[in-house]
ChimeraX commands (.cxc) that place a marker at each C-alpha (Angstrom):
marker #1 position -7.84,8.59,-13.67 radius 0.5
marker #1 position -7.03,7.71,-10.05 radius 0.5
marker #1 position -4.64,9.68,-7.87 radius 0.5
marker #1 position -1.63,7.44,-8.60 radius 0.5
marker #1 position -2.12,7.59,-12.36 radius 0.5
marker #1 position -2.65,11.34,-12.15 radius 0.5
marker #1 position 0.59,11.84,-10.21 radius 0.5
marker #1 position 2.63,9.71,-12.63 radius 0.5
marker #1 position 1.21,11.66,-15.58 radius 0.5
marker #1 position 2.01,14.95,-13.87 radius 0.5
marker #1 position 5.57,13.80,-13.19 radius 0.5
marker #1 position 6.00,12.83,-16.86 radius 0.5
marker #1 position 4.75,16.25,-17.98 radius 0.5
marker #1 position 7.17,17.97,-15.59 radius 0.5
marker #1 position 10.02,15.85,-16.94 radius 0.5
marker #1 position 9.03,16.64,-20.53 radius 0.5
marker #1 position 8.95,20.39,-19.80 radius 0.5
marker #1 position 12.42,20.24,-18.22 radius 0.5
marker #1 position 13.66,18.13,-21.13 radius 0.5
marker #1 position 12.49,20.79,-23.62 radius 0.5
marker #1 position 14.23,23.48,-21.56 radius 0.5
marker #1 position 17.55,21.65,-21.31 radius 0.5
marker #1 position 17.69,20.36,-24.90 radius 0.5
marker #1 position 16.20,23.41,-26.58 radius 0.5
marker #1 position 13.80,21.10,-28.47 radius 0.5
marker #1 position 10.14,21.80,-27.90 radius 0.5
marker #1 position 8.88,18.44,-29.18 radius 0.5
marker #1 position 10.54,15.14,-30.06 radius 0.5
marker #1 position 9.16,12.68,-32.61 radius 0.5
marker #1 position 10.64,9.23,-31.84 radius 0.5
marker #1 position 12.08,7.75,-28.65 radius 0.5
marker #1 position 14.68,5.01,-28.35 radius 0.5
marker #1 position 15.39,3.05,-25.15 radius 0.5
marker #1 position 18.73,1.25,-25.14 radius 0.5
marker #1 position 19.13,-2.12,-23.52 radius 0.5
marker #1 position 22.21,-3.96,-22.30 radius 0.5
marker #1 position 24.76,-4.30,-25.09 radius 0.5
marker #1 position 23.17,-1.66,-27.35 radius 0.5
marker #1 position 25.17,1.36,-26.18 radius 0.5
marker #1 position 27.94,1.03,-28.84 radius 0.5
marker #1 position 25.32,1.08,-31.63 radius 0.5
marker #1 position 23.72,4.45,-30.88 radius 0.5
marker #1 position 26.60,6.51,-32.30 radius 0.5
marker #1 position 25.52,5.39,-35.79 radius 0.5
marker #1 position 22.50,7.66,-35.48 radius 0.5
marker #1 position 24.68,10.75,-35.64 radius 0.5
marker #1 position 26.02,13.48,-33.38 radius 0.5
marker #1 position 23.89,14.63,-30.48 radius 0.5
marker #1 position 22.49,18.14,-30.51 radius 0.5
marker #1 position 22.16,17.91,-26.72 radius 0.5
marker #1 position 22.98,15.37,-24.02 radius 0.5
marker #1 position 21.89,15.56,-20.38 radius 0.5
marker #1 position 22.00,13.38,-17.29 radius 0.5
marker #1 position 18.86,11.38,-16.46 radius 0.5
marker #1 position 18.97,12.85,-12.96 radius 0.5
marker #1 position 18.52,16.35,-14.43 radius 0.5
marker #1 position 14.87,15.47,-14.99 radius 0.5
marker #1 position 12.14,14.93,-12.37 radius 0.5
marker #1 position 11.38,11.29,-11.59 radius 0.5
marker #1 position 14.51,9.77,-13.17 radius 0.5
marker #1 position 17.13,7.68,-11.40 radius 0.5
marker #1 position 20.83,7.20,-12.02 radius 0.5
marker #1 position 21.79,4.15,-14.12 radius 0.5
marker #1 position 21.99,1.08,-11.88 radius 0.5
marker #1 position 23.51,-1.50,-14.25 radius 0.5
marker #1 position 26.93,-1.84,-15.88 radius 0.5
marker #1 position 26.61,-1.25,-19.60 radius 0.5
marker #1 position 24.00,1.47,-19.19 radius 0.5
marker #1 position 24.88,5.16,-19.33 radius 0.5
marker #1 position 22.75,7.46,-17.22 radius 0.5
marker #1 position 22.35,9.94,-20.05 radius 0.5
marker #1 position 19.61,11.15,-22.37 radius 0.5
marker #1 position 20.59,12.24,-25.88 radius 0.5
marker #1 position 18.69,14.45,-28.33 radius 0.5
marker #1 position 19.52,14.29,-32.03 radius 0.5
marker #1 position 18.09,15.11,-35.40 radius 0.5
marker #1 position 17.92,12.37,-38.02 radius 0.5
marker #1 position 16.40,13.07,-41.48 radius 0.5
marker #1 position 14.40,15.98,-40.11 radius 0.5
marker #1 position 13.05,14.01,-37.15 radius 0.5
marker #1 position 13.85,14.77,-33.57 radius 0.5
marker #1 position 15.05,11.61,-31.80 radius 0.5
marker #1 position 15.12,11.16,-28.03 radius 0.5
marker #1 position 17.53,8.44,-26.89 radius 0.5
marker #1 position 17.53,7.04,-23.35 radius 0.5
marker #1 position 21.00,5.56,-22.86 radius 0.5
marker #1 position 19.82,3.57,-19.82 radius 0.5
marker #1 position 16.66,2.21,-18.26 radius 0.5
marker #1 position 15.41,1.45,-14.79 radius 0.5
marker #1 position 14.87,-2.30,-14.43 radius 0.5
marker #1 position 12.02,-3.85,-12.45 radius 0.5
marker #1 position 14.52,-5.81,-10.33 radius 0.5
marker #1 position 16.06,-2.58,-8.99 radius 0.5
marker #1 position 13.08,-2.30,-6.65 radius 0.5
marker #1 position 12.17,1.29,-7.49 radius 0.5
marker #1 position 8.61,0.35,-8.52 radius 0.5
marker #1 position 6.83,-0.10,-11.83 radius 0.5
marker #1 position 6.18,3.65,-12.23 radius 0.5
marker #1 position 9.93,4.31,-12.23 radius 0.5
marker #1 position 10.47,1.58,-14.83 radius 0.5
marker #1 position 8.03,3.18,-17.31 radius 0.5
marker #1 position 8.68,6.83,-16.46 radius 0.5
marker #1 position 10.96,7.33,-19.53 radius 0.5
marker #1 position 8.22,6.00,-21.80 radius 0.5
marker #1 position 5.63,8.33,-20.31 radius 0.5
marker #1 position 8.05,11.24,-20.52 radius 0.5
marker #1 position 8.67,10.47,-24.17 radius 0.5
marker #1 position 4.92,10.54,-24.83 radius 0.5
marker #1 position 4.57,13.82,-22.95 radius 0.5
marker #1 position 7.48,15.20,-25.01 radius 0.5
marker #1 position 5.53,14.59,-28.19 radius 0.5
marker #1 position 6.90,11.26,-29.39 radius 0.5
marker #1 position 4.52,9.23,-31.54 radius 0.5
marker #1 position 6.66,6.06,-31.71 radius 0.5
marker #1 position 9.20,4.28,-29.52 radius 0.5
marker #1 position 11.90,1.70,-30.20 radius 0.5
marker #1 position 12.53,-0.58,-27.21 radius 0.5
marker #1 position 15.76,-2.60,-27.30 radius 0.5
marker #1 position 17.22,-5.17,-24.94 radius 0.5
marker #1 position 19.86,-7.82,-24.52 radius 0.5
marker #1 position 18.39,-11.29,-24.02 radius 0.5
marker #1 position 18.86,-15.03,-24.02 radius 0.5
marker #1 position 17.81,-16.88,-27.16 radius 0.5
marker #1 position 15.92,-20.17,-27.29 radius 0.5
marker #1 position 15.68,-20.93,-31.00 radius 0.5
marker #1 position 18.41,-23.27,-32.22 radius 0.5
marker #1 position 18.98,-20.93,-35.18 radius 0.5
marker #1 position 19.73,-17.93,-32.91 radius 0.5
marker #1 position 23.36,-16.90,-32.44 radius 0.5
marker #1 position 24.95,-14.44,-29.98 radius 0.5
marker #1 position 25.14,-11.00,-31.60 radius 0.5
marker #1 position 21.95,-11.48,-33.62 radius 0.5
marker #1 position 19.18,-8.82,-33.55 radius 0.5
marker #1 position 15.66,-10.27,-33.47 radius 0.5
marker #1 position 12.36,-8.42,-33.85 radius 0.5
marker #1 position 9.86,-8.84,-31.02 radius 0.5
marker #1 position 6.54,-10.06,-32.41 radius 0.5
marker #1 position 4.74,-10.42,-29.08 radius 0.5
marker #1 position 5.52,-10.85,-25.39 radius 0.5
marker #1 position 4.67,-12.78,-22.25 radius 0.5
marker #1 position 4.88,-10.72,-19.07 radius 0.5
marker #1 position 5.93,-12.93,-16.12 radius 0.5
marker #1 position 6.50,-10.04,-13.68 radius 0.5
marker #1 position 3.00,-10.47,-12.22 radius 0.5
marker #1 position 2.42,-6.72,-12.45 radius 0.5
marker #1 position 1.37,-3.91,-14.81 radius 0.5
marker #1 position 2.19,-0.24,-15.20 radius 0.5
marker #1 position -1.52,0.52,-15.70 radius 0.5
marker #1 position -3.49,1.62,-12.64 radius 0.5
marker #1 position -7.20,1.06,-12.15 radius 0.5
marker #1 position -9.91,-0.16,-14.54 radius 0.5
marker #1 position -8.14,1.03,-17.69 radius 0.5
marker #1 position -8.42,-1.87,-20.08 radius 0.5
marker #1 position -5.77,-1.50,-22.79 radius 0.5
marker #1 position -5.78,-3.75,-25.88 radius 0.5
marker #1 position -2.38,-5.38,-26.60 radius 0.5
marker #1 position -3.41,-7.44,-29.64 radius 0.5
marker #1 position -0.93,-5.82,-32.04 radius 0.5
marker #1 position 1.32,-4.23,-29.41 radius 0.5
marker #1 position 4.51,-4.67,-31.44 radius 0.5
marker #1 position 3.71,-2.77,-34.63 radius 0.5
marker #1 position 3.40,-5.04,-37.70 radius 0.5
marker #1 position 4.07,-1.96,-39.86 radius 0.5
marker #1 position 7.39,-1.17,-38.18 radius 0.5
marker #1 position 8.49,-4.85,-38.21 radius 0.5
marker #1 position 7.81,-4.95,-41.96 radius 0.5
marker #1 position 9.88,-1.77,-42.41 radius 0.5
marker #1 position 12.73,-3.49,-40.60 radius 0.5
marker #1 position 12.50,-6.55,-42.86 radius 0.5
marker #1 position 12.57,-4.31,-45.93 radius 0.5
marker #1 position 15.92,-2.97,-44.62 radius 0.5
marker #1 position 17.21,-6.41,-43.57 radius 0.5
marker #1 position 15.24,-9.38,-44.97 radius 0.5
marker #1 position 17.32,-11.79,-42.84 radius 0.5
marker #1 position 15.79,-10.52,-39.58 radius 0.5
marker #1 position 14.01,-13.17,-37.57 radius 0.5
marker #1 position 11.31,-12.48,-34.99 radius 0.5
marker #1 position 10.07,-14.10,-31.80 radius 0.5
marker #1 position 8.05,-13.89,-28.59 radius 0.5
marker #1 position 9.91,-12.12,-25.77 radius 0.5
marker #1 position 9.37,-13.34,-22.18 radius 0.5
marker #1 position 10.20,-11.07,-19.23 radius 0.5
marker #1 position 11.15,-12.57,-15.87 radius 0.5
marker #1 position 11.54,-10.29,-12.83 radius 0.5
marker #1 position 15.31,-10.98,-12.38 radius 0.5
marker #1 position 17.96,-10.11,-11.36 radius 0.5
marker #1 position 18.96,-13.78,-11.26 radius 0.5
marker #1 position 19.13,-15.61,-14.56 radius 0.5
marker #1 position 16.56,-18.27,-15.31 radius 0.5
marker #1 position 17.10,-21.93,-14.45 radius 0.5
marker #1 position 17.16,-24.58,-17.20 radius 0.5
marker #1 position 13.74,-25.76,-15.94 radius 0.5
marker #1 position 12.34,-22.23,-16.31 radius 0.5
marker #1 position 13.73,-22.05,-19.83 radius 0.5
marker #1 position 11.95,-25.33,-20.52 radius 0.5
marker #1 position 8.72,-23.68,-19.31 radius 0.5
marker #1 position 9.34,-20.66,-21.58 radius 0.5
marker #1 position 9.76,-22.97,-24.56 radius 0.5
marker #1 position 6.53,-24.82,-23.62 radius 0.5
marker #1 position 4.48,-21.59,-23.46 radius 0.5
marker #1 position 5.77,-20.31,-26.80 radius 0.5
marker #1 position 8.68,-18.01,-25.86 radius 0.5
marker #1 position 11.77,-17.52,-28.04 radius 0.5
marker #1 position 13.62,-14.69,-26.21 radius 0.5
marker #1 position 14.03,-14.24,-22.46 radius 0.5
marker #1 position 15.15,-11.24,-20.45 radius 0.5
marker #1 position 14.46,-8.82,-17.62 radius 0.5
marker #1 position 12.97,-5.71,-19.30 radius 0.5
marker #1 position 10.79,-4.29,-22.08 radius 0.5
marker #1 position 7.28,-5.73,-21.50 radius 0.5
marker #1 position 6.22,-3.21,-18.85 radius 0.5
marker #1 position 7.58,-0.34,-20.98 radius 0.5
marker #1 position 5.75,-1.66,-24.05 radius 0.5
marker #1 position 2.46,-1.79,-22.14 radius 0.5
marker #1 position 2.93,1.77,-20.91 radius 0.5
marker #1 position 3.78,2.88,-24.44 radius 0.5
marker #1 position 0.56,1.36,-25.80 radius 0.5
marker #1 position -1.43,2.99,-23.00 radius 0.5
marker #1 position 0.11,6.34,-24.03 radius 0.5
marker #1 position -0.78,5.80,-27.69 radius 0.5
marker #1 position 2.76,5.22,-28.99 radius 0.5
marker #1 position 3.58,2.89,-31.88 radius 0.5
marker #1 position 6.01,0.26,-30.55 radius 0.5
marker #1 position 8.99,-1.45,-32.21 radius 0.5
marker #1 position 10.85,-4.02,-30.09 radius 0.5
marker #1 position 14.31,-5.33,-31.02 radius 0.5
marker #1 position 16.20,-7.89,-28.95 radius 0.5
marker #1 position 19.92,-8.53,-29.23 radius 0.5
marker #1 position 20.56,-12.21,-28.57 radius 0.5
marker #1 position 23.59,-11.94,-26.32 radius 0.5
marker #1 position 23.75,-15.58,-25.22 radius 0.5
marker #1 position 21.91,-18.86,-25.52 radius 0.5
marker #1 position 19.45,-19.30,-22.67 radius 0.5
marker #1 position 20.21,-21.39,-19.59 radius 0.5
marker #1 position 20.67,-25.11,-20.23 radius 0.5
marker #1 position 20.99,-24.78,-24.01 radius 0.5
marker #1 position 24.75,-24.29,-24.38 radius 0.5
marker #1 position 25.73,-25.95,-21.09 radius 0.5
marker #1 position 27.75,-22.85,-20.16 radius 0.5
marker #1 position 27.08,-20.57,-17.16 radius 0.5
marker #1 position 25.56,-17.12,-17.82 radius 0.5
marker #1 position 27.18,-13.80,-16.96 radius 0.5
marker #1 position 26.61,-10.10,-17.64 radius 0.5
marker #1 position 30.05,-9.57,-19.22 radius 0.5
marker #1 position 28.98,-11.96,-21.97 radius 0.5
marker #1 position 26.02,-9.70,-22.65 radius 0.5
marker #1 position 28.16,-6.60,-23.04 radius 0.5
marker #1 position 30.75,-8.35,-25.23 radius 0.5
marker #1 position 28.05,-9.57,-27.61 radius 0.5
marker #1 position 26.82,-5.98,-27.87 radius 0.5
marker #1 position 30.25,-4.68,-28.80 radius 0.5
marker #1 position 30.71,-7.40,-31.41 radius 0.5
marker #1 position 27.33,-6.65,-33.02 radius 0.5
marker #1 position 27.51,-2.85,-32.72 radius 0.5
marker #1 position 28.02,-2.25,-36.43 radius 0.5
marker #1 position 25.07,-4.37,-37.57 radius 0.5
marker #1 position 22.74,-2.95,-34.89 radius 0.5
marker #1 position 23.90,0.58,-35.58 radius 0.5
marker #1 position 23.19,0.20,-39.30 radius 0.5
marker #1 position 19.73,-1.18,-38.54 radius 0.5
marker #1 position 18.87,1.66,-36.14 radius 0.5
marker #1 position 20.35,4.26,-38.48 radius 0.5
marker #1 position 18.13,3.08,-41.33 radius 0.5
marker #1 position 14.88,2.27,-39.49 radius 0.5
marker #1 position 14.60,5.33,-37.21 radius 0.5
marker #1 position 14.28,7.89,-40.05 radius 0.5
marker #1 position 11.61,5.74,-41.73 radius 0.5
marker #1 position 9.39,5.58,-38.65 radius 0.5
marker link #1:1,2 radius 0.2
marker link #1:2,3 radius 0.2
marker link #1:3,4 radius 0.2
marker link #1:4,5 radius 0.2
marker link #1:5,6 radius 0.2
marker link #1:6,7 radius 0.2
marker link #1:7,8 radius 0.2
marker link #1:8,9 radius 0.2
marker link #1:9,10 radius 0.2
marker link #1:10,11 radius 0.2
marker link #1:11,12 radius 0.2
marker link #1:12,13 radius 0.2
marker link #1:13,14 radius 0.2
marker link #1:14,15 radius 0.2
marker link #1:15,16 radius 0.2
marker link #1:16,17 radius 0.2
marker link #1:17,18 radius 0.2
marker link #1:18,19 radius 0.2
marker link #1:19,20 radius 0.2
marker link #1:20,21 radius 0.2
marker link #1:21,22 radius 0.2
marker link #1:22,23 radius 0.2
marker link #1:23,24 radius 0.2
marker link #1:24,25 radius 0.2
marker link #1:25,26 radius 0.2
marker link #1:26,27 radius 0.2
marker link #1:27,28 radius 0.2
marker link #1:28,29 radius 0.2
marker link #1:29,30 radius 0.2
marker link #1:30,31 radius 0.2
marker link #1:31,32 radius 0.2
marker link #1:32,33 radius 0.2
marker link #1:33,34 radius 0.2
marker link #1:34,35 radius 0.2
marker link #1:35,36 radius 0.2
marker link #1:36,37 radius 0.2
marker link #1:37,38 radius 0.2
marker link #1:38,39 radius 0.2
marker link #1:39,40 radius 0.2
marker link #1:40,41 radius 0.2
marker link #1:41,42 radius 0.2
marker link #1:42,43 radius 0.2
marker link #1:43,44 radius 0.2
marker link #1:44,45 radius 0.2
marker link #1:45,46 radius 0.2
marker link #1:46,47 radius 0.2
marker link #1:47,48 radius 0.2
marker link #1:48,49 radius 0.2
marker link #1:49,50 radius 0.2
marker link #1:50,51 radius 0.2
marker link #1:51,52 radius 0.2
marker link #1:52,53 radius 0.2
marker link #1:53,54 radius 0.2
marker link #1:54,55 radius 0.2
marker link #1:55,56 radius 0.2
marker link #1:56,57 radius 0.2
marker link #1:57,58 radius 0.2
marker link #1:58,59 radius 0.2
marker link #1:59,60 radius 0.2
marker link #1:60,61 radius 0.2
marker link #1:61,62 radius 0.2
marker link #1:62,63 radius 0.2
marker link #1:63,64 radius 0.2
marker link #1:64,65 radius 0.2
marker link #1:65,66 radius 0.2
marker link #1:66,67 radius 0.2
marker link #1:67,68 radius 0.2
marker link #1:68,69 radius 0.2
marker link #1:69,70 radius 0.2
marker link #1:70,71 radius 0.2
marker link #1:71,72 radius 0.2
marker link #1:72,73 radius 0.2
marker link #1:73,74 radius 0.2
marker link #1:74,75 radius 0.2
marker link #1:75,76 radius 0.2
marker link #1:76,77 radius 0.2
marker link #1:77,78 radius 0.2
marker link #1:78,79 radius 0.2
marker link #1:79,80 radius 0.2
marker link #1:80,81 radius 0.2
marker link #1:81,82 radius 0.2
marker link #1:82,83 radius 0.2
marker link #1:83,84 radius 0.2
marker link #1:84,85 radius 0.2
marker link #1:85,86 radius 0.2
marker link #1:86,87 radius 0.2
marker link #1:87,88 radius 0.2
marker link #1:88,89 radius 0.2
marker link #1:89,90 radius 0.2
marker link #1:90,91 radius 0.2
marker link #1:91,92 radius 0.2
marker link #1:92,93 radius 0.2
marker link #1:93,94 radius 0.2
marker link #1:94,95 radius 0.2
marker link #1:95,96 radius 0.2
marker link #1:96,97 radius 0.2
marker link #1:97,98 radius 0.2
marker link #1:98,99 radius 0.2
marker link #1:99,100 radius 0.2
marker link #1:100,101 radius 0.2
marker link #1:101,102 radius 0.2
marker link #1:102,103 radius 0.2
marker link #1:103,104 radius 0.2
marker link #1:104,105 radius 0.2
marker link #1:105,106 radius 0.2
marker link #1:106,107 radius 0.2
marker link #1:107,108 radius 0.2
marker link #1:108,109 radius 0.2
marker link #1:109,110 radius 0.2
marker link #1:110,111 radius 0.2
marker link #1:111,112 radius 0.2
marker link #1:112,113 radius 0.2
marker link #1:113,114 radius 0.2
marker link #1:114,115 radius 0.2
marker link #1:115,116 radius 0.2
marker link #1:116,117 radius 0.2
marker link #1:117,118 radius 0.2
marker link #1:118,119 radius 0.2
marker link #1:119,120 radius 0.2
marker link #1:120,121 radius 0.2
marker link #1:121,122 radius 0.2
marker link #1:122,123 radius 0.2
marker link #1:123,124 radius 0.2
marker link #1:124,125 radius 0.2
marker link #1:125,126 radius 0.2
marker link #1:126,127 radius 0.2
marker link #1:127,128 radius 0.2
marker link #1:128,129 radius 0.2
marker link #1:129,130 radius 0.2
marker link #1:130,131 radius 0.2
marker link #1:131,132 radius 0.2
marker link #1:132,133 radius 0.2
marker link #1:133,134 radius 0.2
marker link #1:134,135 radius 0.2
marker link #1:135,136 radius 0.2
marker link #1:136,137 radius 0.2
marker link #1:137,138 radius 0.2
marker link #1:138,139 radius 0.2
marker link #1:139,140 radius 0.2
marker link #1:140,141 radius 0.2
marker link #1:141,142 radius 0.2
marker link #1:142,143 radius 0.2
marker link #1:143,144 radius 0.2
marker link #1:144,145 radius 0.2
marker link #1:145,146 radius 0.2
marker link #1:146,147 radius 0.2
marker link #1:147,148 radius 0.2
marker link #1:148,149 radius 0.2
marker link #1:149,150 radius 0.2
marker link #1:150,151 radius 0.2
marker link #1:151,152 radius 0.2
marker link #1:152,153 radius 0.2
marker link #1:153,154 radius 0.2
marker link #1:154,155 radius 0.2
marker link #1:155,156 radius 0.2
marker link #1:156,157 radius 0.2
marker link #1:157,158 radius 0.2
marker link #1:158,159 radius 0.2
marker link #1:159,160 radius 0.2
marker link #1:160,161 radius 0.2
marker link #1:161,162 radius 0.2
marker link #1:162,163 radius 0.2
marker link #1:163,164 radius 0.2
marker link #1:164,165 radius 0.2
marker link #1:165,166 radius 0.2
marker link #1:166,167 radius 0.2
marker link #1:167,168 radius 0.2
marker link #1:168,169 radius 0.2
marker link #1:169,170 radius 0.2
marker link #1:170,171 radius 0.2
marker link #1:171,172 radius 0.2
marker link #1:172,173 radius 0.2
marker link #1:173,174 radius 0.2
marker link #1:174,175 radius 0.2
marker link #1:175,176 radius 0.2
marker link #1:176,177 radius 0.2
marker link #1:177,178 radius 0.2
marker link #1:178,179 radius 0.2
marker link #1:179,180 radius 0.2
marker link #1:180,181 radius 0.2
marker link #1:181,182 radius 0.2
marker link #1:182,183 radius 0.2
marker link #1:183,184 radius 0.2
marker link #1:184,185 radius 0.2
marker link #1:185,186 radius 0.2
marker link #1:186,187 radius 0.2
marker link #1:187,188 radius 0.2
marker link #1:188,189 radius 0.2
marker link #1:189,190 radius 0.2
marker link #1:190,191 radius 0.2
marker link #1:191,192 radius 0.2
marker link #1:192,193 radius 0.2
marker link #1:193,194 radius 0.2
marker link #1:194,195 radius 0.2
marker link #1:195,196 radius 0.2
marker link #1:196,197 radius 0.2
marker link #1:197,198 radius 0.2
marker link #1:198,199 radius 0.2
marker link #1:199,200 radius 0.2
marker link #1:200,201 radius 0.2
marker link #1:201,202 radius 0.2
marker link #1:202,203 radius 0.2
marker link #1:203,204 radius 0.2
marker link #1:204,205 radius 0.2
marker link #1:205,206 radius 0.2
marker link #1:206,207 radius 0.2
marker link #1:207,208 radius 0.2
marker link #1:208,209 radius 0.2
marker link #1:209,210 radius 0.2
marker link #1:210,211 radius 0.2
marker link #1:211,212 radius 0.2
marker link #1:212,213 radius 0.2
marker link #1:213,214 radius 0.2
marker link #1:214,215 radius 0.2
marker link #1:215,216 radius 0.2
marker link #1:216,217 radius 0.2
marker link #1:217,218 radius 0.2
marker link #1:218,219 radius 0.2
marker link #1:219,220 radius 0.2
marker link #1:220,221 radius 0.2
marker link #1:221,222 radius 0.2
marker link #1:222,223 radius 0.2
marker link #1:223,224 radius 0.2
marker link #1:224,225 radius 0.2
marker link #1:225,226 radius 0.2
marker link #1:226,227 radius 0.2
marker link #1:227,228 radius 0.2
marker link #1:228,229 radius 0.2
marker link #1:229,230 radius 0.2
marker link #1:230,231 radius 0.2
marker link #1:231,232 radius 0.2
marker link #1:232,233 radius 0.2
marker link #1:233,234 radius 0.2
marker link #1:234,235 radius 0.2
marker link #1:235,236 radius 0.2
marker link #1:236,237 radius 0.2
marker link #1:237,238 radius 0.2
marker link #1:238,239 radius 0.2
marker link #1:239,240 radius 0.2
marker link #1:240,241 radius 0.2
marker link #1:241,242 radius 0.2
marker link #1:242,243 radius 0.2
marker link #1:243,244 radius 0.2
marker link #1:244,245 radius 0.2
marker link #1:245,246 radius 0.2
marker link #1:246,247 radius 0.2
marker link #1:247,248 radius 0.2
marker link #1:248,249 radius 0.2
marker link #1:249,250 radius 0.2
marker link #1:250,251 radius 0.2
marker link #1:251,252 radius 0.2
marker link #1:252,253 radius 0.2
marker link #1:253,254 radius 0.2
marker link #1:254,255 radius 0.2
marker link #1:255,256 radius 0.2
marker link #1:256,257 radius 0.2
marker link #1:257,258 radius 0.2
marker link #1:258,259 radius 0.2
marker link #1:259,260 radius 0.2
marker link #1:260,261 radius 0.2
marker link #1:261,262 radius 0.2
marker link #1:262,263 radius 0.2
marker link #1:263,264 radius 0.2
marker link #1:264,265 radius 0.2
marker link #1:265,266 radius 0.2
marker link #1:266,267 radius 0.2
marker link #1:267,268 radius 0.2
view
């Protein structure tokens, strides 16, 4: 482990220790990272046993995007301790890759064995509709970077757990799945870029998740990715894209997403 990797691991351990102190929970079992539009759905998981500000923990930043709450919630669901990050640091915020994946590494240091990564995204399949949750089957990382430092070769063959995706389909057989493509952002993609995504096999496009998923695999966590299709991708509908549309789709789909999270999390 090089010096940078050692320092990020140390920071995650410090954050996990402070988390245990502030929540009164020595170890958590499952982590959940909420993306844009998902905030209304988290209440379906139940009442928090503790809730703290992200800035109470070492290495965390305040929420930088509308629709994200800079809070961390601890709850108990079916005997499992759940750690919910109500916001994330995005790559486009310019705080560095280590800051983007710090919550994932903190979750691993806090004892979590699985993580659910959610996001709001643009959809490319003609069958996708705004407000539809879609399982992530694989990803294409177009950020031109990685959270892994040095010659640490991590296999990503089955990064998005087939077991957890099958559990989701047992709960909701209508769930579709697709390949998620992350652009750096913060600008939305052009119609030509969406054409490229379609050509390389992408079905979902957004500005998060892939770096966190890689860090989760490096840390040994089982990963479930769920995208909320908040809009049709650039050039498909002919309409301009905006962040308010993302949040509105999340509110409209809150009940369905909340039911899905409420049923899948205890079964992980």
